[in-house]
CHARMM-style PDB file with segment names, atoms N, HN, CA, C and O in Angstrom:
ATOM      1  N   MET     1      84.903  80.332 123.395  1.00  0.00      PROA
ATOM      2  CA  MET     1      85.453  79.697 122.219  1.00  0.00      PROA
ATOM      3  C   MET     1      86.246  80.756 121.456  1.00  0.00      PROA
ATOM      4  O   MET     1      85.807  81.901 121.341  1.00  0.00      PROA
ATOM      5  N   GLY     2      87.387  80.384 120.949  1.00  0.00      PROA
ATOM      6  HN  GLY     2      87.744  79.454 121.043  1.00  0.00      PROA
ATOM      7  CA  GLY     2      88.208  81.284 120.142  1.00  0.00      PROA
ATOM      8  C   GLY     2      88.302  80.793 118.714  1.00  0.00      PROA
ATOM      9  O   GLY     2      88.443  79.595 118.466  1.00  0.00      PROA
ATOM     10  N   VAL     3      88.224  81.725 117.773  1.00  0.00      PROA
ATOM     11  HN  VAL     3      88.110  82.698 117.975  1.00  0.00      PROA
ATOM     12  CA  VAL     3      88.269  81.387 116.358  1.00  0.00      PROA
ATOM     13  C   VAL     3      89.285  82.296 115.663  1.00  0.00      PROA
ATOM     14  O   VAL     3      89.353  83.493 115.942  1.00  0.00      PROA
ATOM     15  N   ASN     4      90.076  81.710 114.752  1.00  0.00      PROA
ATOM     16  HN  ASN     4      90.021  80.737 114.526  1.00  0.00      PROA
ATOM     17  CA  ASN     4      90.987  82.502 113.937  1.00  0.00      PROA
ATOM     18  C   ASN     4      90.156  83.314 112.948  1.00  0.00      PROA
ATOM     19  O   ASN     4      89.508  82.747 112.069  1.00  0.00      PROA
ATOM     20  N   TYR     5      90.172  84.643 113.087  1.00  0.00      PROA
ATOM     21  HN  TYR     5      90.699  85.104 113.802  1.00  0.00      PROA
ATOM     22  CA  TYR     5      89.383  85.509 112.218  1.00  0.00      PROA
ATOM     23  C   TYR     5      90.181  85.925 110.991  1.00  0.00      PROA
ATOM     24  O   TYR     5      89.599  86.238 109.952  1.00  0.00      PROA
ATOM     25  N   GLY     6      91.505  85.932 111.099  1.00  0.00      PROA
ATOM     26  HN  GLY     6      91.978  85.678 111.943  1.00  0.00      PROA
ATOM     27  CA  GLY     6      92.360  86.249 109.958  1.00  0.00      PROA
ATOM     28  C   GLY     6      93.436  87.263 110.312  1.00  0.00      PROA
ATOM     29  O   GLY     6      93.610  87.631 111.474  1.00  0.00      PROA
ATOM     30  N   PHE     7      94.154  87.704 109.287  1.00  0.00      PROA
ATOM     31  HN  PHE     7      94.013  87.405 108.343  1.00  0.00      PROA
ATOM     32  CA  PHE     7      95.219  88.682 109.461  1.00  0.00      PROA
ATOM     33  C   PHE     7      94.817  90.002 108.832  1.00  0.00      PROA
ATOM     34  O   PHE     7      94.182  90.032 107.778  1.00  0.00      PROA
ATOM     35  N   ASP     8      95.190  91.094 109.486  1.00  0.00      PROA
ATOM     36  HN  ASP     8      95.705  91.069 110.343  1.00  0.00      PROA
ATOM     37  CA  ASP     8      94.903  92.426 108.951  1.00  0.00      PROA
ATOM     38  C   ASP     8      96.064  92.905 108.088  1.00  0.00      PROA
ATOM     39  O   ASP     8      95.857  93.421 106.990  1.00  0.00      PROA
ATOM     40  N   LYS     9      97.279  92.733 108.585  1.00  0.00      PROA
ATOM     41  HN  LYS     9      97.448  92.314 109.477  1.00  0.00      PROA
ATOM     42  CA  LYS     9      98.455  93.183 107.856  1.00  0.00      PROA
ATOM     43  C   LYS     9      99.614  92.242 108.192  1.00  0.00      PROA
ATOM     44  O   LYS     9      99.839  91.912 109.356  1.00  0.00      PROA
ATOM     45  N   ILE    10     100.345  91.813 107.158  1.00  0.00      PROA
ATOM     46  HN  ILE    10     100.162  92.080 106.212  1.00  0.00      PROA
ATOM     47  CA  ILE    10     101.529  90.971 107.358  1.00  0.00      PROA
ATOM     48  C   ILE    10     102.677  91.592 106.578  1.00  0.00      PROA
ATOM     49  O   ILE    10     102.546  91.891 105.391  1.00  0.00      PROA
ATOM     50  N   ARG    11     103.809  91.784 107.258  1.00  0.00      PROA
ATOM     51  HN  ARG    11     103.916  91.542 108.222  1.00  0.00      PROA
ATOM     52  CA  ARG    11     104.999  92.321 106.598  1.00  0.00      PROA
ATOM     53  C   ARG    11     106.145  91.340 106.774  1.00  0.00      PROA
ATOM     54  O   ARG    11     106.544  91.033 107.898  1.00  0.00      PROA
ATOM     55  N   PHE    12     106.675  90.846 105.653  1.00  0.00      PROA
ATOM     56  HN  PHE    12     106.351  91.095 104.740  1.00  0.00      PROA
ATOM     57  CA  PHE    12     107.832  89.955 105.670  1.00  0.00      PROA
ATOM     58  C   PHE    12     109.060  90.838 105.458  1.00  0.00      PROA
ATOM     59  O   PHE    12     109.288  91.346 104.360  1.00  0.00      PROA
ATOM     60  N   ILE    13     109.846  91.014 106.517  1.00  0.00      PROA
ATOM     61  HN  ILE    13     109.660  90.601 107.409  1.00  0.00      PROA
ATOM     62  CA  ILE    13     110.926  91.996 106.498  1.00  0.00      PROA
ATOM     63  C   ILE    13     112.271  91.370 106.152  1.00  0.00      PROA
ATOM     64  O   ILE    13     113.031  91.940 105.369  1.00  0.00      PROA
ATOM     65  N   ALA    14     112.575  90.212 106.722  1.00  0.00      PROA
ATOM     66  HN  ALA    14     111.958  89.750 107.358  1.00  0.00      PROA
ATOM     67  CA  ALA    14     113.873  89.574 106.497  1.00  0.00      PROA
ATOM     68  C   ALA    14     113.682  88.066 106.381  1.00  0.00      PROA
ATOM     69  O   ALA    14     112.764  87.506 106.981  1.00  0.00      PROA
ATOM     70  N   PRO    15     114.551  87.404 105.606  1.00  0.00      PROA
ATOM     71  CA  PRO    15     114.442  85.940 105.481  1.00  0.00      PROA
ATOM     72  C   PRO    15     114.874  85.237 106.770  1.00  0.00      PROA
ATOM     73  O   PRO    15     115.610  85.795 107.584  1.00  0.00      PROA
ATOM     74  N   VAL    16     114.399  84.004 106.935  1.00  0.00      PROA
ATOM     75  HN  VAL    16     113.801  83.550 106.274  1.00  0.00      PROA
ATOM     76  CA  VAL    16     114.788  83.165 108.074  1.00  0.00      PROA
ATOM     77  C   VAL    16     115.624  82.010 107.528  1.00  0.00      PROA
ATOM     78  O   VAL    16     115.088  81.118 106.872  1.00  0.00      PROA
ATOM     79  N   PRO    17     116.935  82.019 107.793  1.00  0.00      PROA
ATOM     80  CA  PRO    17     117.764  80.918 107.304  1.00  0.00      PROA
ATOM     81  C   PRO    17     117.350  79.579 107.941  1.00  0.00      PROA
ATOM     82  O   PRO    17     116.918  79.535 109.093  1.00  0.00      PROA
ATOM     83  N   SER    18     117.488  78.517 107.186  1.00  0.00      PROA
ATOM     84  HN  SER    18     117.838  78.552 106.250  1.00  0.00      PROA
ATOM     85  CA  SER    18     117.148  77.187 107.680  1.00  0.00      PROA
ATOM     86  C   SER    18     117.960  76.865 108.925  1.00  0.00      PROA
ATOM     87  O   SER    18     119.167  77.106 108.966  1.00  0.00      PROA
ATOM     88  N   GLY    19     117.297  76.318 109.943  1.00  0.00      PROA
ATOM     89  HN  GLY    19     116.317  76.122 109.911  1.00  0.00      PROA
ATOM     90  CA  GLY    19     117.957  75.940 111.177  1.00  0.00      PROA
ATOM     91  C   GLY    19     118.116  77.068 112.185  1.00  0.00      PROA
ATOM     92  O   GLY    19     118.678  76.860 113.260  1.00  0.00      PROA
ATOM     93  N   SER    20     117.630  78.260 111.853  1.00  0.00      PROA
ATOM     94  HN  SER    20     117.173  78.429 110.980  1.00  0.00      PROA
ATOM     95  CA  SER    20     117.743  79.402 112.762  1.00  0.00      PROA
ATOM     96  C   SER    20     116.795  79.264 113.940  1.00  0.00      PROA
ATOM     97  O   SER    20     115.738  78.641 113.836  1.00  0.00      PROA
ATOM     98  N   ARG    21     117.187  79.852 115.061  1.00  0.00      PROA
ATOM     99  HN  ARG    21     118.046  80.358 115.146  1.00  0.00      PROA
ATOM    100  CA  ARG    21     116.308  79.911 116.227  1.00  0.00      PROA
ATOM    101  C   ARG    21     115.488  81.185 116.122  1.00  0.00      PROA
ATOM    102  O   ARG    21     116.021  82.263 115.856  1.00  0.00      PROA
ATOM    103  N   ILE    22     114.182  81.048 116.334  1.00  0.00      PROA
ATOM    104  HN  ILE    22     113.749  80.172 116.550  1.00  0.00      PROA
ATOM    105  CA  ILE    22     113.292  82.210 116.258  1.00  0.00      PROA
ATOM    106  C   ILE    22     112.537  82.373 117.571  1.00  0.00      PROA
ATOM    107  O   ILE    22     112.451  81.452 118.384  1.00  0.00      PROA
ATOM    108  N   ARG    23     111.990  83.581 117.753  1.00  0.00      PROA
ATOM    109  HN  ARG    23     112.060  84.328 117.093  1.00  0.00      PROA
ATOM    110  CA  ARG    23     111.193  83.890 118.941  1.00  0.00      PROA
ATOM    111  C   ARG    23     110.055  84.790 118.479  1.00  0.00      PROA
ATOM    112  O   ARG    23     110.250  85.671 117.642  1.00  0.00      PROA
ATOM    113  N   ALA    24     108.868  84.563 119.029  1.00  0.00      PROA
ATOM    114  HN  ALA    24     108.710  83.847 119.709  1.00  0.00      PROA
ATOM    115  CA  ALA    24     107.709  85.403 118.706  1.00  0.00      PROA
ATOM    116  C   ALA    24     107.223  86.089 119.969  1.00  0.00      PROA
ATOM    117  O   ALA    24     107.170  85.484 121.039  1.00  0.00      PROA
ATOM    118  N   LYS    25     106.871  87.357 119.832  1.00  0.00      PROA
ATOM    119  HN  LYS    25     106.915  87.849 118.963  1.00  0.00      PROA
ATOM    120  CA  LYS    25     106.243  88.063 120.951  1.00  0.00      PROA
ATOM    121  C   LYS    25     104.998  88.760 120.421  1.00  0.00      PROA
ATOM    122  O   LYS    25     104.937  89.167 119.261  1.00  0.00      PROA
ATOM    123  N   ALA    26     104.004  88.887 121.303  1.00  0.00      PROA
ATOM    124  HN  ALA    26     104.054  88.556 122.245  1.00  0.00      PROA
ATOM    125  CA  ALA    26     102.722  89.464 120.911  1.00  0.00      PROA
ATOM    126  C   ALA    26     102.349  90.593 121.854  1.00  0.00      PROA
ATOM    127  O   ALA    26     102.628  90.549 123.052  1.00  0.00      PROA
ATOM    128  N   VAL    27     101.711  91.608 121.282  1.00  0.00      PROA
ATOM    129  HN  VAL    27     101.484  91.643 120.309  1.00  0.00      PROA
ATOM    130  CA  VAL    27     101.203  92.744 122.042  1.00  0.00      PROA
ATOM    131  C   VAL    27      99.757  92.964 121.606  1.00  0.00      PROA
ATOM    132  O   VAL    27      99.462  93.005 120.412  1.00  0.00      PROA
ATOM    133  N   LEU    28      98.857  93.106 122.579  1.00  0.00      PROA
ATOM    134  HN  LEU    28      99.096  93.072 123.550  1.00  0.00      PROA
ATOM    135  CA  LEU    28      97.458  93.374 122.252  1.00  0.00      PROA
ATOM    136  C   LEU    28      97.343  94.781 121.688  1.00  0.00      PROA
ATOM    137  O   LEU    28      97.684  95.754 122.360  1.00  0.00      PROA
ATOM    138  N   LYS    29      96.863  94.889 120.455  1.00  0.00      PROA
ATOM    139  HN  LYS    29      96.586  94.098 119.909  1.00  0.00      PROA
ATOM    140  CA  LYS    29      96.742  96.179 119.769  1.00  0.00      PROA
ATOM    141  C   LYS    29      95.354  96.783 119.958  1.00  0.00      PROA
ATOM    142  O   LYS    29      95.220  97.988 120.168  1.00  0.00      PROA
ATOM    143  N   ALA    30      94.310  95.933 119.882  1.00  0.00      PROA
ATOM    144  HN  ALA    30      94.419  94.954 119.711  1.00  0.00      PROA
ATOM    145  CA  ALA    30      92.940  96.438 119.991  1.00  0.00      PROA
ATOM    146  C   ALA    30      92.001  95.316 120.408  1.00  0.00      PROA
ATOM    147  O   ALA    30      92.273  94.138 120.175  1.00  0.00      PROA
ATOM    148  N   ALA    31      90.894  95.702 121.026  1.00  0.00      PROA
ATOM    149  HN  ALA    31      90.674  96.659 121.215  1.00  0.00      PROA
ATOM    150  CA  ALA    31      89.820  94.768 121.372  1.00  0.00      PROA
ATOM    151  C   ALA    31      88.499  95.472 121.100  1.00  0.00      PROA
ATOM    152  O   ALA    31      88.239  96.550 121.634  1.00  0.00      PROA
ATOM    153  N   GLU    32      87.663  94.853 120.264  1.00  0.00      PROA
ATOM    154  HN  GLU    32      87.875  93.977 119.830  1.00  0.00      PROA
ATOM    155  CA  GLU    32      86.376  95.434 119.893  1.00  0.00      PROA
ATOM    156  C   GLU    32      85.251  94.481 120.271  1.00  0.00      PROA
ATOM    157  O   GLU    32      85.338  93.283 120.003  1.00  0.00      PROA
ATOM    158  N   ILE    33      84.212  94.992 120.883  1.00  0.00      PROA
ATOM    159  HN  ILE    33      84.142  95.966 121.101  1.00  0.00      PROA
ATOM    160  CA  ILE    33      83.041  94.187 121.219  1.00  0.00      PROA
ATOM    161  C   ILE    33      82.137  94.118 119.995  1.00  0.00      PROA
ATOM    162  O   ILE    33      81.792  95.144 119.409  1.00  0.00      PROA
ATOM    163  N   LYS    34      81.758  92.903 119.615  1.00  0.00      PROA
ATOM    164  HN  LYS    34      82.038  92.070 120.092  1.00  0.00      PROA
ATOM    165  CA  LYS    34      80.856  92.649 118.481  1.00  0.00      PROA
ATOM    166  C   LYS    34      79.730  91.760 118.975  1.00  0.00      PROA
ATOM    167  O   LYS    34      79.821  90.540 118.840  1.00  0.00      PROA
ATOM    168  N   GLY    35      78.671  92.325 119.544  1.00  0.00      PROA
ATOM    169  HN  GLY    35      78.597  93.316 119.654  1.00  0.00      PROA
ATOM    170  CA  GLY    35      77.573  91.540 120.106  1.00  0.00      PROA
ATOM    171  C   GLY    35      78.040  90.784 121.329  1.00  0.00      PROA
ATOM    172  O   GLY    35      78.470  91.397 122.306  1.00  0.00      PROA
ATOM    173  N   SER    36      77.965  89.446 121.297  1.00  0.00      PROA
ATOM    174  HN  SER    36      77.616  88.947 120.503  1.00  0.00      PROA
ATOM    175  CA  SER    36      78.439  88.636 122.417  1.00  0.00      PROA
ATOM    176  C   SER    36      79.861  88.135 122.186  1.00  0.00      PROA
ATOM    177  O   SER    36      80.316  87.211 122.859  1.00  0.00      PROA
ATOM    178  N   SER    37      80.561  88.746 121.232  1.00  0.00      PROA
ATOM    179  HN  SER    37      80.192  89.498 120.685  1.00  0.00      PROA
ATOM    180  CA  SER    37      81.929  88.349 120.907  1.00  0.00      PROA
ATOM    181  C   SER    37      82.878  89.526 121.058  1.00  0.00      PROA
ATOM    182  O   SER    37      82.462  90.682 121.138  1.00  0.00      PROA
ATOM    183  N   VAL    38      84.156  89.204 121.096  1.00  0.00      PROA
ATOM    184  HN  VAL    38      84.494  88.265 121.031  1.00  0.00      PROA
ATOM    185  CA  VAL    38      85.201  90.227 121.142  1.00  0.00      PROA
ATOM    186  C   VAL    38      86.213  89.901 120.059  1.00  0.00      PROA
ATOM    187  O   VAL    38      86.714  88.778 119.995  1.00  0.00      PROA
ATOM    188  N   ASN    39      86.521  90.877 119.200  1.00  0.00      PROA
ATOM    189  HN  ASN    39      86.114  91.789 119.252  1.00  0.00      PROA
ATOM    190  CA  ASN    39      87.597  90.731 118.229  1.00  0.00      PROA
ATOM    191  C   ASN    39      88.861  91.290 118.868  1.00  0.00      PROA
ATOM    192  O   ASN    39      88.926  92.477 119.189  1.00  0.00      PROA
ATOM    193  N   ALA    40      89.859  90.442 119.050  1.00  0.00      PROA
ATOM    194  HN  ALA    40      89.806  89.479 118.789  1.00  0.00      PROA
ATOM    195  CA  ALA    40      91.132  90.861 119.634  1.00  0.00      PROA
ATOM    196  C   ALA    40      92.186  90.885 118.536  1.00  0.00      PROA
ATOM    197  O   ALA    40      92.407  89.882 117.857  1.00  0.00      PROA
ATOM    198  N   THR    41      92.834  92.027 118.365  1.00  0.00      PROA
ATOM    199  HN  THR    41      92.655  92.842 118.917  1.00  0.00      PROA
ATOM    200  CA  THR    41      93.908  92.161 117.386  1.00  0.00      PROA
ATOM    201  C   THR    41      95.227  92.210 118.136  1.00  0.00      PROA
ATOM    202  O   THR    41      95.436  93.060 119.002  1.00  0.00      PROA
ATOM    203  N   ARG    42      96.114  91.283 117.790  1.00  0.00      PROA
ATOM    204  HN  ARG    42      95.944  90.593 117.087  1.00  0.00      PROA
ATOM    205  CA  ARG    42      97.439  91.228 118.415  1.00  0.00      PROA
ATOM    206  C   ARG    42      98.498  91.442 117.343  1.00  0.00      PROA
ATOM    207  O   ARG    42      98.388  90.914 116.236  1.00  0.00      PROA
ATOM    208  N   THR    43      99.521  92.219 117.675  1.00  0.00      PROA
ATOM    209  HN  THR    43      99.610  92.648 118.573  1.00  0.00      PROA
ATOM    210  CA  THR    43     100.645  92.406 116.774  1.00  0.00      PROA
ATOM    211  C   THR    43     101.742  91.423 117.176  1.00  0.00      PROA
ATOM    212  O   THR    43     102.289  91.506 118.276  1.00  0.00      PROA
ATOM    213  N   TYR    44     102.058  90.493 116.274  1.00  0.00      PROA
ATOM    214  HN  TYR    44     101.614  90.427 115.380  1.00  0.00      PROA
ATOM    215  CA  TYR    44     103.098  89.502 116.504  1.00  0.00      PROA
ATOM    216  C   TYR    44     104.375  89.941 115.798  1.00  0.00      PROA
ATOM    217  O   TYR    44     104.347  90.350 114.637  1.00  0.00      PROA
ATOM    218  N   THR    45     105.488  89.852 116.510  1.00  0.00      PROA
ATOM    219  HN  THR    45     105.510  89.520 117.453  1.00  0.00      PROA
ATOM    220  CA  THR    45     106.808  90.134 115.949  1.00  0.00      PROA
ATOM    221  C   THR    45     107.630  88.859 116.078  1.00  0.00      PROA
ATOM    222  O   THR    45     107.805  88.326 117.174  1.00  0.00      PROA
ATOM    223  N   ILE    46     108.130  88.381 114.946  1.00  0.00      PROA
ATOM    224  HN  ILE    46     107.988  88.815 114.056  1.00  0.00      PROA
ATOM    225  CA  ILE    46     108.958  87.175 114.945  1.00  0.00      PROA
ATOM    226  C   ILE    46     110.397  87.605 114.681  1.00  0.00      PROA
ATOM    227  O   ILE    46     110.709  88.209 113.655  1.00  0.00      PROA
ATOM    228  N   GLU    47     111.267  87.272 115.643  1.00  0.00      PROA
ATOM    229  HN  GLU    47     111.013  86.781 116.476  1.00  0.00      PROA
ATOM    230  CA  GLU    47     112.672  87.668 115.573  1.00  0.00      PROA
ATOM    231  C   GLU    47     113.549  86.449 115.319  1.00  0.00      PROA
ATOM    232  O   GLU    47     113.223  85.338 115.736  1.00  0.00      PROA
ATOM    233  N   VAL    48     114.666  86.671 114.628  1.00  0.00      PROA
ATOM    234  HN  VAL    48     114.931  87.574 114.290  1.00  0.00      PROA
ATOM    235  CA  VAL    48     115.649  85.627 114.362  1.00  0.00      PROA
ATOM    236  C   VAL    48     116.862  85.905 115.239  1.00  0.00      PROA
ATOM    237  O   VAL    48     117.360  87.030 115.287  1.00  0.00      PROA
ATOM    238  N   GLU    49     117.335  84.870 115.932  1.00  0.00      PROA
ATOM    239  HN  GLU    49     116.930  83.956 115.893  1.00  0.00      PROA
ATOM    240  CA  GLU    49     118.490  85.037 116.801  1.00  0.00      PROA
ATOM    241  C   GLU    49     119.703  85.521 116.001  1.00  0.00      PROA
ATOM    242  O   GLU    49     120.068  84.925 114.988  1.00  0.00      PROA
ATOM    243  N   GLY    50     120.319  86.608 116.471  1.00  0.00      PROA
ATOM    244  HN  GLY    50     120.022  87.092 117.294  1.00  0.00      PROA
ATOM    245  CA  GLY    50     121.501  87.164 115.818  1.00  0.00      PROA
ATOM    246  C   GLY    50     121.215  88.163 114.718  1.00  0.00      PROA
ATOM    247  O   GLY    50     122.150  88.697 114.121  1.00  0.00      PROA
ATOM    248  N   SER    51     119.952  88.432 114.430  1.00  0.00      PROA
ATOM    249  HN  SER    51     119.192  87.999 114.915  1.00  0.00      PROA
ATOM    250  CA  SER    51     119.584  89.391 113.383  1.00  0.00      PROA
ATOM    251  C   SER    51     119.129  90.701 114.013  1.00  0.00      PROA
ATOM    252  O   SER    51     118.499  90.708 115.071  1.00  0.00      PROA
ATOM    253  N   ASP    52     119.454  91.807 113.354  1.00  0.00      PROA
ATOM    254  HN  ASP    52     119.966  91.801 112.496  1.00  0.00      PROA
ATOM    255  CA  ASP    52     119.049  93.122 113.857  1.00  0.00      PROA
ATOM    256  C   ASP    52     117.593  93.444 113.535  1.00  0.00      PROA
ATOM    257  O   ASP    52     116.940  94.185 114.269  1.00  0.00      PROA
ATOM    258  N   LYS    53     117.082  92.883 112.429  1.00  0.00      PROA
ATOM    259  HN  LYS    53     117.613  92.281 111.832  1.00  0.00      PROA
ATOM    260  CA  LYS    53     115.714  93.158 111.995  1.00  0.00      PROA
ATOM    261  C   LYS    53     114.811  91.969 112.284  1.00  0.00      PROA
ATOM    262  O   LYS    53     115.264  90.826 112.233  1.00  0.00      PROA
ATOM    263  N   PRO    54     113.541  92.219 112.588  1.00  0.00      PROA
ATOM    264  CA  PRO    54     112.610  91.092 112.734  1.00  0.00      PROA
ATOM    265  C   PRO    54     112.341  90.459 111.372  1.00  0.00      PROA
ATOM    266  O   PRO    54     112.513  91.100 110.335  1.00  0.00      PROA
ATOM    267  N   ALA    55     111.919  89.198 111.385  1.00  0.00      PROA
ATOM    268  HN  ALA    55     111.780  88.678 112.227  1.00  0.00      PROA
ATOM    269  CA  ALA    55     111.602  88.493 110.141  1.00  0.00      PROA
ATOM    270  C   ALA    55     110.186  88.823 109.672  1.00  0.00      PROA
ATOM    271  O   ALA    55     109.953  89.023 108.480  1.00  0.00      PROA
ATOM    272  N   VAL    56     109.236  88.879 110.617  1.00  0.00      PROA
ATOM    273  HN  VAL    56     109.425  88.716 111.586  1.00  0.00      PROA
ATOM    274  CA  VAL    56     107.829  89.112 110.283  1.00  0.00      PROA
ATOM    275  C   VAL    56     107.195  89.982 111.357  1.00  0.00      PROA
ATOM    276  O   VAL    56     107.482  89.842 112.546  1.00  0.00      PROA
ATOM    277  N   ILE    57     106.322  90.890 110.908  1.00  0.00      PROA
ATOM    278  HN  ILE    57     106.089  91.003 109.943  1.00  0.00      PROA
ATOM    279  CA  ILE    57     105.441  91.639 111.817  1.00  0.00      PROA
ATOM    280  C   ILE    57     104.033  91.470 111.261  1.00  0.00      PROA
ATOM    281  O   ILE    57     103.774  91.816 110.109  1.00  0.00      PROA
ATOM    282  N   ALA    58     103.119  90.936 112.078  1.00  0.00      PROA
ATOM    283  HN  ALA    58     103.330  90.654 113.015  1.00  0.00      PROA
ATOM    284  CA  ALA    58     101.770  90.638 111.590  1.00  0.00      PROA
ATOM    285  C   ALA    58     100.719  91.011 112.624  1.00  0.00      PROA
ATOM    286  O   ALA    58     100.915  90.822 113.825  1.00  0.00      PROA
ATOM    287  N   ASP    59      99.593  91.546 112.138  1.00  0.00      PROA
ATOM    288  HN  ASP    59      99.434  91.699 111.163  1.00  0.00      PROA
ATOM    289  CA  ASP    59      98.430  91.833 112.984  1.00  0.00      PROA
ATOM    290  C   ASP    59      97.441  90.695 112.810  1.00  0.00      PROA
ATOM    291  O   ASP    59      96.865  90.535 111.734  1.00  0.00      PROA
ATOM    292  N   TRP    60      97.235  89.897 113.859  1.00  0.00      PROA
ATOM    293  HN  TRP    60      97.702  90.027 114.733  1.00  0.00      PROA
ATOM    294  CA  TRP    60      96.399  88.698 113.823  1.00  0.00      PROA
ATOM    295  C   TRP    60      95.127  88.972 114.606  1.00  0.00      PROA
ATOM    296  O   TRP    60      95.181  89.422 115.750  1.00  0.00      PROA
ATOM    297  N   ILE    61      93.982  88.701 113.992  1.00  0.00      PROA
ATOM    298  HN  ILE    61      93.937  88.336 113.063  1.00  0.00      PROA
ATOM    299  CA  ILE    61      92.685  88.941 114.613  1.00  0.00      PROA
ATOM    300  C   ILE    61      92.071  87.600 115.025  1.00  0.00      PROA
ATOM    301  O   ILE    61      91.975  86.676 114.218  1.00  0.00      PROA
ATOM    302  N   THR    62      91.660  87.509 116.287  1.00  0.00      PROA
ATOM    303  HN  THR    62      91.738  88.259 116.943  1.00  0.00      PROA
ATOM    304  CA  THR    62      90.935  86.330 116.768  1.00  0.00      PROA
ATOM    305  C   THR    62      89.596  86.791 117.320  1.00  0.00      PROA
ATOM    306  O   THR    62      89.484  87.882 117.878  1.00  0.00      PROA
ATOM    307  N   ARG    63      88.581  85.949 117.161  1.00  0.00      PROA
ATOM    308  HN  ARG    63      88.671  85.063 116.708  1.00  0.00      PROA
ATOM    309  CA  ARG    63      87.249  86.261 117.716  1.00  0.00      PROA
ATOM    310  C   ARG    63      86.992  85.349 118.880  1.00  0.00      PROA
ATOM    311  O   ARG    63      87.037  84.125 118.754  1.00  0.00      PROA
ATOM    312  N   LEU    64      86.717  85.960 120.030  1.00  0.00      PROA
ATOM    313  HN  LEU    64      86.680  86.954 120.132  1.00  0.00      PROA
ATOM    314  CA  LEU    64      86.412  85.235 121.257  1.00  0.00      PROA
ATOM    315  C   LEU    64      84.921  85.356 121.491  1.00  0.00      PROA
ATOM    316  O   LEU    64      84.396  86.466 121.579  1.00  0.00      PROA
ATOM    317  N   THR    65      84.222  84.216 121.593  1.00  0.00      PROA
ATOM    318  HN  THR    65      84.649  83.314 121.521  1.00  0.00      PROA
ATOM    319  CA  THR    65      82.774  84.199 121.768  1.00  0.00      PROA
ATOM    320  C   THR    65      82.432  83.673 123.142  1.00  0.00      PROA
ATOM    321  O   THR    65      82.974  82.660 123.585  1.00  0.00      PROA
ATOM    322  N   TYR    66      81.538  84.357 123.805  1.00  0.00      PROA
ATOM    323  HN  TYR    66      81.098  85.179 123.445  1.00  0.00      PROA
ATOM    324  CA  TYR    66      81.108  83.983 125.147  1.00  0.00      PROA
ATOM    325  C   TYR    66      79.639  83.599 125.096  1.00  0.00      PROA
ATOM    326  O   TYR    66      78.821  84.334 124.543  1.00  0.00      PROA
ATOM    327  N   GLY    67      79.302  82.452 125.670  1.00  0.00      PROA
ATOM    328  HN  GLY    67      79.967  81.855 126.119  1.00  0.00      PROA
ATOM    329  CA  GLY    67      77.963  81.907 125.601  1.00  0.00      PROA
ATOM    330  C   GLY    67      77.103  82.461 126.646  1.00  0.00      PROA
ATOM    331  OT1 GLY    67      75.928  82.104 126.732  1.00  0.00      PROA
TER     332      GLY     67
END
């Protein structure tokens, strides 16, 4: 089972104009064992088509529980 644990850090770098095409990519930053669960931290980068800077960079934590 996976649960949204929350965000560690969110940076809003550039605005996203209405109607823009966006793309998100994720990279696994860390994985920590917590009993029978694993906290996985992924860094998400959201890019806007035609922009040099990303719109958002966020560290998202999810908890994966194994029965």
